[in-house]
C-alpha positions in Angstrom: 56.5 -17.0 -2.7 60.3 -17.1 -3.3 62.2 -14.5 -5.1 64.7 -15.6 -7.7 68.2 -14.2 -7.9 68.6 -11.5 -10.4 65.0 -10.3 -10.5 64.6 -7.3 -8.3 61.2 -6.2 -9.3 60.2 -2.8 -10.4 62.3 -0.9 -7.9 65.5 -2.6 -9.1 64.6 -2.0 -12.7 64.0 1.7 -12.0 67.3 1.9 -10.0 69.2 0.4 -13.0 67.5 2.8 -15.4 68.4 5.8 -13.2 72.0 4.7 -13.0 72.1 4.3 -16.8 70.7 7.8 -17.3 73.2 9.2 -14.8 76.1 7.4 -16.5 74.9 8.7 -19.9 74.6 12.3 -18.6 78.0 12.2 -17.0 79.6 10.8 -20.2 78.0 13.5 -22.3 79.1 16.2 -19.8 82.6 14.7 -19.9 82.8 15.0 -23.6 82.2 18.7 -23.4 84.1 19.6 -20.1 87.3 17.5 -20.5 88.5 19.3 -23.6 87.5 22.6 -22.1 89.5 21.9 -19.0 92.5 20.9 -21.1 92.2 24.1 -23.1 91.6 26.5 -20.1 93.4 24.6 -17.3 92.1 23.7 -13.9 92.6 27.1 -12.4 90.2 28.8 -14.9 87.4 26.2 -14.7 85.4 27.9 -12.0 84.9 30.8 -14.4 83.2 28.4 -16.8 80.6 27.6 -14.1 80.3 31.3 -13.0 79.9 32.8 -16.5 76.2 31.9 -17.0 75.3 33.5 -13.7 77.4 36.5 -14.3 75.8 37.0 -17.7 72.3 36.7 -16.3 73.2 39.1 -13.5 74.7 41.6 -16.0 71.7 41.5 -18.3 68.9 41.7 -15.7 70.5 43.8 -13.0 73.6 45.8 -14.1 72.3 46.8 -17.5 69.0 48.3 -16.1 70.8 50.1 -13.3 73.3 51.8 -15.7 70.5 52.5 -18.2 68.4 54.2 -15.5 71.4 56.2 -14.4 71.9 57.5 -17.9 68.2 58.2 -18.4 68.2 60.2 -15.2 70.8 62.5 -16.8 68.7 63.2 -19.9 65.5 65.1 -20.5 62.4 64.6 -22.6 60.0 61.7 -22.9 61.4 59.9 -25.9 61.7 56.1 -25.5 65.2 55.6 -26.9 68.1 57.1 -25.0 69.8 58.4 -28.1 66.7 60.6 -28.8 66.8 62.2 -25.4 68.7 65.5 -24.9 71.5 65.4 -22.3 70.6 67.7 -19.4 73.2 66.6 -16.8 72.3 67.1 -13.2 69.3 69.5 -13.9 66.8 66.7 -13.0 68.5 66.3 -9.6 68.5 70.0 -9.1 64.8 70.1 -9.7 64.2 67.1 -7.5 66.1 68.7 -4.5 64.5 72.2 -5.0 62.7 72.4 -1.7 62.1 75.1 1.0 61.4 72.4 3.6 62.0 68.7 3.1 59.6 67.9 5.9 56.7 69.5 3.9 56.4 67.8 0.5 54.1 70.7 -0.8 57.1 73.1 -0.6 59.1 71.1 -3.2 59.1 71.4 -7.0 58.6 67.6 -7.2 56.1 67.2 -4.4 54.8 63.8 -5.6 58.3 62.3 -5.3 58.9 63.5 -1.8 55.4 62.5 -0.7 56.1 59.0 -2.1 59.4 59.0 -0.1 57.6 60.0 3.1 54.9 57.4 2.6 57.4 54.7 1.9 59.4 55.6 4.9 56.3 55.6 7.1 55.2 52.3 5.8 58.6 50.7 6.3 58.9 52.1 9.8 55.5 50.8 11.0 55.6 47.5 9.0 59.1 46.5 10.1 58.6 47.8 13.6 55.3 46.1 14.0 56.6 42.8 12.7 59.6 42.9 15.1 57.3 43.8 18.0 54.9 41.0 17.2 57.7 38.5 16.8 59.3 39.5 20.1 56.0 39.3 22.0 55.3 35.9 20.5 58.8 34.6 21.4 58.4 35.9 24.9 55.0 34.3 25.5 56.1 31.0 24.0 59.4 31.0 26.0 58.3 32.3 29.4 54.8 30.9 29.2 52.6 33.2 31.3 50.2 30.2 31.4 49.0 31.1 27.9 51.6 29.2 25.9 49.2 26.4 24.8 46.5 28.9 23.8 49.1 31.1 22.0 50.4 28.1 20.0 46.9 27.1 18.9 46.0 30.7 17.9 49.3 31.1 16.1 48.8 27.9 14.2 45.3 28.8 13.2 46.1 32.4 12.4 49.3 31.8 10.5 47.7 31.4 7.0 45.8 34.7 7.6 48.8 36.6 8.9 51.1 35.3 6.2 48.8 36.8 3.5 48.7 40.3 5.1 
């Protein structure tokens, strides 16, 4: 069966369609970006591309951080910040009112300090354990000890289970 010149089959047709869609998209993008570049200049064009990311970062990261900082300086349980009385650093004074920071029961806010201690303990053992397991695995696989093949099989079979821990 001979192929005729000019017919490339389905692959060639899809390739031409993809190039046409790409050319159309670049033309549409050029219609918007070229006047913008003439207006702003080449040196300010990076800000056009950074602006959407900066707006998203500001709305979803910076705004909540500053709102929580303000709420921490107010009292009450009202939802809206303007309805909450300003108390300054009184919340932090109460938070750090402890006889012994090692014993959460001696603090005015014992649940907070118990949570800090539990989180610290969890991080210490979780991170320390993961580093220790990783180092032992690397040592066994690198040096061997005659168990490298068994270790690889066990690691391959146990990986889905360990990943979900």
